[in-house]
C-alpha positions in Angstrom: 189.3 167.8 62.1 191.0 164.9 63.7 193.6 162.5 62.4 195.2 162.7 59.0 193.5 161.9 55.7 194.2 158.6 54.1 196.5 158.2 51.2 194.9 159.1 47.9 194.8 156.6 45.2 196.9 157.2 42.1 193.9 156.4 39.9 190.2 157.0 40.4 191.0 159.7 42.9 188.3 161.0 45.3 188.8 164.0 47.4 188.8 162.9 51.1 185.7 164.1 53.0 187.9 165.4 55.8 189.7 167.6 53.3 186.5 168.8 51.8 185.3 169.9 55.2 188.6 171.7 56.0 188.6 173.4 52.6 185.2 175.0 53.3 186.9 177.0 56.1 190.3 177.7 54.4 191.6 179.8 51.6 191.1 178.5 48.1 194.1 177.9 45.8 194.5 180.9 43.5 192.1 183.1 45.6 194.8 184.5 47.9 198.2 185.3 46.6 199.7 185.2 50.1 200.8 181.9 51.8 197.8 180.3 53.6 199.3 180.5 57.1 195.9 181.6 58.5 194.4 178.3 57.6 197.1 176.0 58.8 194.7 173.1 59.7 193.3 172.9 56.2 196.7 173.4 54.6 198.4 170.8 56.8 195.8 168.2 55.9 196.3 168.9 52.2 200.1 168.9 52.4 200.0 165.7 54.4 197.9 164.0 51.8 200.1 165.3 49.0 203.3 164.3 50.9 201.9 160.9 51.5 201.7 160.3 47.8 205.0 159.4 46.3 205.8 161.4 43.2 204.7 159.7 40.0 208.2 159.4 38.6 207.1 157.8 35.4 204.6 160.6 34.8 207.2 163.3 35.6 209.7 161.6 33.2 207.0 161.4 30.5 206.2 165.1 30.9 209.9 166.2 30.8 210.8 163.8 28.0 207.9 164.9 25.8 208.9 168.5 26.3 212.5 167.7 25.3 211.3 166.0 22.2 208.9 168.8 21.2 211.7 171.4 21.6 214.0 169.1 19.5 211.4 168.9 16.8 210.6 172.6 16.8 214.3 173.7 16.7 215.4 171.1 14.1 213.6 173.2 11.5 215.7 176.3 12.1 219.0 174.3 12.5 218.6 172.4 9.2 216.8 175.0 7.1 220.0 175.9 5.3 220.1 172.3 3.9 216.4 171.7 2.9 215.5 175.2 1.6 216.4 174.3 -2.0 214.1 171.2 -1.8 210.9 173.2 -1.2 211.5 176.3 -3.4 212.7 177.0 -6.9 216.5 176.5 -7.1 217.6 179.5 -9.1 217.9 181.9 -6.2 219.4 180.5 -3.0 218.9 183.7 -1.0 215.2 183.7 -1.8 215.0 180.1 -0.8 216.4 180.9 2.7 214.1 183.9 3.0 211.1 181.8 2.2 212.2 179.1 4.6 212.7 181.7 7.3 209.3 183.2 6.7 207.7 179.8 7.1 209.7 179.3 10.3 208.1 182.5 11.6 204.7 180.8 11.1 205.6 178.5 13.9 206.3 181.3 16.3 203.1 183.3 15.3 201.0 180.1 15.8 202.3 179.6 19.4 199.8 181.9 21.1 196.9 180.2 19.3 198.4 176.8 20.2 198.6 178.0 23.8 195.0 178.9 23.8 193.8 175.7 22.1 195.9 173.3 24.1 195.5 175.2 27.4 191.8 175.3 27.0 191.7 171.6 26.3 193.9 170.9 29.3 191.6 172.9 31.6 188.4 171.2 30.2 189.5 167.7 29.5 192.7 167.1 31.5 196.4 167.6 31.4 197.1 164.1 30.2 194.8 164.4 27.2 196.2 167.8 26.2 199.8 166.7 26.4 199.1 163.5 24.4 197.5 165.5 21.6 200.2 168.1 21.7 203.0 165.7 21.1 200.9 163.9 18.4 200.6 167.1 16.5 204.3 167.6 16.7 204.8 164.0 15.4 202.6 164.6 12.4 204.3 167.9 11.6 207.8 166.5 11.7 206.9 163.4 9.6 205.2 165.7 7.1 208.4 167.6 6.6 210.4 164.4 6.4 208.1 162.8 3.8 207.1 165.7 1.6 208.6 165.5 -2.0 210.6 168.4 -3.2 209.5 171.4 -5.4 210.8 169.6 -8.5 208.4 166.8 -7.9 205.1 168.4 -6.8 205.7 172.1 -7.5 203.9 174.7 -5.3 202.4 172.0 -3.1 205.8 171.4 -1.5 205.9 174.8 0.3 202.2 174.6 1.0 202.7 171.3 2.9 205.7 172.8 4.6 203.6 175.7 5.9 200.9 173.3 7.2 203.6 171.2 8.9 205.2 174.2 10.5 201.8 175.5 11.6 201.1 172.1 13.4 204.5 172.4 15.1 203.8 175.9 16.2 200.4 175.0 17.6 201.9 172.1 19.4 204.8 174.0 20.9 202.6 176.9 21.9 200.5 174.7 24.2 203.3 172.3 25.3 205.3 174.5 27.7 202.5 176.0 29.7 200.6 172.7 30.0 203.8 170.7 30.9 204.5 173.3 33.6 201.0 173.0 34.9 201.0 169.2 35.0 204.4 168.9 36.6 203.6 171.5 39.3 200.4 169.5 40.1 202.1 166.0 40.4 205.4 167.0 42.0 205.7 166.8 45.8 204.4 170.0 47.4 207.7 170.8 49.2 209.8 170.1 46.1 207.9 171.7 43.3 210.7 174.1 42.5 213.3 171.4 42.3 211.2 169.3 39.9 210.1 172.3 37.8 213.7 173.2 37.4 214.1 170.1 35.2 211.5 171.6 32.8 214.1 174.1 31.6 216.7 171.3 31.5 214.5 169.5 29.0 214.2 172.7 26.9 218.0 173.1 26.6 218.5 169.4 26.1 216.2 169.4 23.1 218.3 172.2 21.6 221.5 170.4 22.3 220.3 167.1 20.9 219.4 168.8 17.6 222.8 170.5 17.4 224.5 167.2 18.2 222.7 165.4 15.5 223.7 168.1 13.0 227.4 167.7 14.0 227.1 163.9 13.6 225.5 164.2 10.1 228.2 166.8 9.1 230.9 164.3 10.2 229.3 161.2 8.6 228.0 162.7 5.3 229.1 165.2 2.7 227.3 168.5 2.2 225.9 167.2 -1.1 224.4 164.2 0.6 222.8 166.3 3.4 221.4 168.7 0.8 220.0 165.8 -1.2 218.4 163.6 1.4 220.3 163.7 4.7 218.3 166.6 6.0 215.3 164.4 6.2 216.9 162.1 8.9 216.5 164.5 11.9 212.8 164.9 11.0 212.3 161.2 10.9 214.1 160.9 14.2 211.9 163.6 15.6 208.8 162.0 14.4 209.8 158.6 15.9 210.7 160.2 19.2 207.5 162.1 19.3 205.6 158.9 18.7 207.4 157.3 21.6 206.6 160.3 23.8 202.9 160.0 22.7 203.0 156.4 23.9 204.6 157.4 27.2 202.0 160.1 27.8 199.1 157.8 27.2 200.2 155.8 30.2 200.7 158.7 32.7 198.3 159.5 35.5 196.1 162.5 35.5 196.9 165.0 38.2 195.0 164.8 41.4 194.3 168.6 41.2 192.4 168.2 37.9 190.6 165.1 39.1 189.4 166.9 42.2 188.3 170.0 40.3 186.1 167.9 38.1 184.0 166.8 41.0 182.8 170.4 41.7 180.7 172.8 39.7 182.5 175.9 38.5 181.8 179.0 36.4 182.7 178.9 32.7 186.4 179.3 31.9 185.9 182.6 30.1 184.2 184.0 33.2 187.0 182.9 35.4 189.6 184.3 33.1 187.9 187.7 33.2 187.7 187.5 36.9 191.5 186.9 37.1 192.5 189.5 34.5 194.8 191.3 36.9 196.6 188.2 37.7 197.1 187.4 34.0 198.6 190.9 33.6 200.8 190.1 36.5 201.9 186.9 34.8 202.9 189.0 31.7 204.9 191.3 34.0 206.7 188.4 35.5 207.6 187.1 32.0 208.7 190.1 29.9 212.2 190.7 31.4 213.1 187.1 31.5 212.0 186.5 27.9 214.3 189.3 26.5 217.1 188.0 28.7 216.6 184.4 27.7 216.7 185.1 23.9 219.7 187.4 24.5 221.8 185.0 26.6 220.9 181.8 24.8 219.9 182.5 21.2 221.6 185.7 20.3 224.8 185.2 22.3 226.5 183.0 19.8 226.0 185.5 17.0 227.2 188.3 19.3 230.4 186.4 20.1 231.1 186.1 16.3 229.9 189.6 15.1 231.1 191.8 18.0 233.6 189.9 20.0 235.3 188.5 16.9 235.5 184.8 17.7 235.4 182.2 15.0 232.1 180.4 14.4 233.6 177.2 15.8 235.0 178.8 18.9 231.7 180.7 19.5 229.7 177.5 19.1 232.0 175.7 21.5 231.8 178.5 24.1 228.0 178.8 23.8 227.4 175.1 24.0 229.7 174.6 27.0 228.0 177.5 28.8 224.5 176.0 28.1 225.6 172.6 29.4 226.6 174.1 32.7 223.5 176.3 32.7 221.3 173.1 32.6 222.6 171.9 35.9 221.8 175.2 37.6 218.1 174.9 36.9 217.1 172.3 39.6 219.5 174.0 42.1 217.8 177.4 41.6 214.4 175.6 41.8 215.4 174.0 45.0 216.4 177.4 46.4 212.9 178.6 45.6 211.6 175.7 47.7 213.7 176.9 50.6 213.5 180.7 50.3 210.4 181.2 48.1 209.8 182.0 44.4 209.9 185.8 44.9 213.4 186.1 46.3 214.8 184.0 43.4 213.0 186.1 40.8 214.2 189.3 42.5 217.8 188.0 42.3 217.4 187.5 38.6 215.7 190.9 38.1 218.3 192.8 40.2 221.4 191.1 38.8 220.2 191.4 35.1 219.2 195.1 35.6 222.6 196.0 37.2 225.0 193.8 35.4 223.8 193.3 31.8 225.4 196.6 30.5 228.8 196.0 32.3 228.8 192.4 31.1 228.3 193.2 27.4 230.7 196.1 27.6 233.3 193.7 28.9 232.5 191.2 26.2 232.8 193.7 23.5 236.4 194.5 24.2 237.8 191.0 25.0 239.3 188.6 22.4 240.1 185.9 24.9 237.8 182.8 24.3 238.0 181.9 28.0 237.0 185.3 29.2 234.1 185.3 26.6 233.0 181.9 27.9 233.1 183.1 31.5 231.1 186.2 30.8 228.5 184.3 28.7 228.1 181.8 31.5 227.7 184.6 34.0 224.8 185.9 32.0 223.2 182.4 32.1 223.7 182.2 35.9 221.7 185.4 36.2 219.1 184.1 33.9 218.7 180.9 35.9 216.8 182.9 38.6 214.1 183.3 36.0 214.0 180.2 33.9 214.0 177.8 36.9 210.9 179.2 38.7 208.8 181.6 36.6 206.4 179.0 35.2 205.9 177.5 38.7 205.3 180.9 40.2 202.6 181.5 37.6 201.1 178.0 38.1 200.7 178.8 41.9 198.8 182.0 41.1 195.8 180.5 39.4 193.0 178.0 40.3 192.9 174.6 38.7 190.1 175.2 36.2 192.0 177.9 34.3 195.6 177.1 35.3 197.0 175.6 32.0 195.5 178.4 29.9 196.4 181.2 32.3 200.0 180.0 32.7 200.6 179.2 29.0 199.0 182.1 27.2 200.9 185.0 28.8 204.1 183.1 28.1 203.3 182.4 24.5 202.2 186.0 23.8 205.3 187.4 25.4 207.6 185.0 23.6 205.9 185.8 20.2 206.2 189.6 20.7 209.5 190.0 22.6 211.3 186.8 22.1 210.8 186.8 18.4 212.0 190.4 18.0 215.0 190.4 20.4 217.6 189.4 17.8 216.1 191.8 15.3 216.4 194.7 17.8 220.0 193.7 18.6 221.1 193.5 14.9 219.2 196.6 13.9 220.9 198.7 16.7 224.3 197.3 15.7 223.6 198.2 12.0 222.9 201.8 12.8 226.0 202.1 15.0 224.3 202.1 18.4 224.8 198.5 19.6 225.3 199.6 23.2 221.7 200.7 23.3 220.7 197.0 23.1 222.6 196.4 26.4 220.3 199.0 28.0 217.3 197.4 26.2 218.0 194.1 28.1 218.4 196.0 31.4 215.3 198.1 31.1 213.0 195.1 30.5 214.6 193.3 33.4 214.0 196.4 35.5 210.3 196.4 34.6 210.0 192.8 35.7 212.0 193.6 38.9 209.4 196.1 39.9 206.8 193.3 39.5 208.8 190.9 41.5 209.2 193.3 44.4 205.5 194.1 44.5 204.1 190.6 43.9 203.1 188.4 46.8 204.9 185.2 47.5 203.3 182.2 45.8 205.3 179.4 47.4 202.7 178.7 50.1 199.7 178.6 47.7 198.1 175.2 47.4 197.6 173.7 43.9 194.8 171.2 44.5 191.8 172.6 46.4 188.2 173.4 45.9 187.5 175.8 43.1 186.9 179.4 44.1 183.7 181.2 43.1 183.9 183.9 40.5 182.6 186.4 43.1 185.4 185.5 45.4 188.0 185.8 42.7 186.6 189.2 41.7 186.8 190.5 45.3 190.5 189.5 45.5 191.4 191.1 42.2 189.9 194.4 43.2 
């Protein structure tokens, strides 16, 4: 091959003939888990073409912004449930109201694996843009349904039924959003800066959480509790619906990834056949995820309750310490992602696994005996620093493991399943162990799961050199690699 391929067009992309020829003699993306150094000519041509294309900043912004809005909408339910519970259930038993509301909240988490399957399958068949547009549209409908549904006093049992349907829509949307967003961003980001750009995906997750919390503080300051109970709780759902509608408009105008466009020009086996051929890699993706999932829900979701129940801080001080730590944690994500661009995904993941395995127990032991808010904040932030080695790169590492035709589904489904099983039970395990007088066992629980993933990180091949937009591998080739 001589010369360098021409710059690909942003729209109506056709795979250059020179690259097609080089790909016939080079490793396929997702077929070999090691960097493609042995096919440097084909790789250089691909990377040159990708580098020649300036990153689609509007598309990247739409992907990240939509993810932020979806996380805002999904978490708004949990944050404001204490206010709207009485609107959807009989008002004589407040505790029962909250329990019913929490049970419906769980519907959203249970629906996430199904949403990951449906949205991921659509993304792999019809395109990332189409899937992300439909995902945010479903979230918009779910939020507006909650905002507009009359209370139990007006329509009786239909109020909680509509709430269940709305939460189901939110869960389906959220289940497919994260994996498909990660897939899309990994495919449109510059090849040598994928880690840096994917780091902002976690920034959007935390930002959605913080925006929901900020709106709650604003409403609490501007309105009385009675006003929020009566109608003010509907405001954040209207805001979420409007923002989701805006995200839908933005995503309608993004470009489809070149990786998906190129894959559609070639015949490939059915998706189910390819998934079966890559089952070992899917199991590897689960192994990558388990330790980080437990650590994430421990250091972000459960930490605030731990600071109140065990450390003994006030709710206000605990909220301030947790929120401040999360703000700093956001800025670490692109930095750790950039480190993975320089050193590789595997070393960054190993740093997370090793530090979380070794230091989680000492960190929680130190937290349990301190009563100083500054010390508590410092230790909580230290946990988030360790966690950053996982949250910044794990979705990208998984995206680089799979071929284009199954990437969104194979990236999103292991994450959604692990989150539903381990993420949804982490807080329950912590509180249960505390209730029976063995809270320190939970510290080891976090460490053991991190150690399991650490073994996976040590044994897994580096994915940093894997190309994301090449010719589809044959099922036979995939099977031979998996053996």
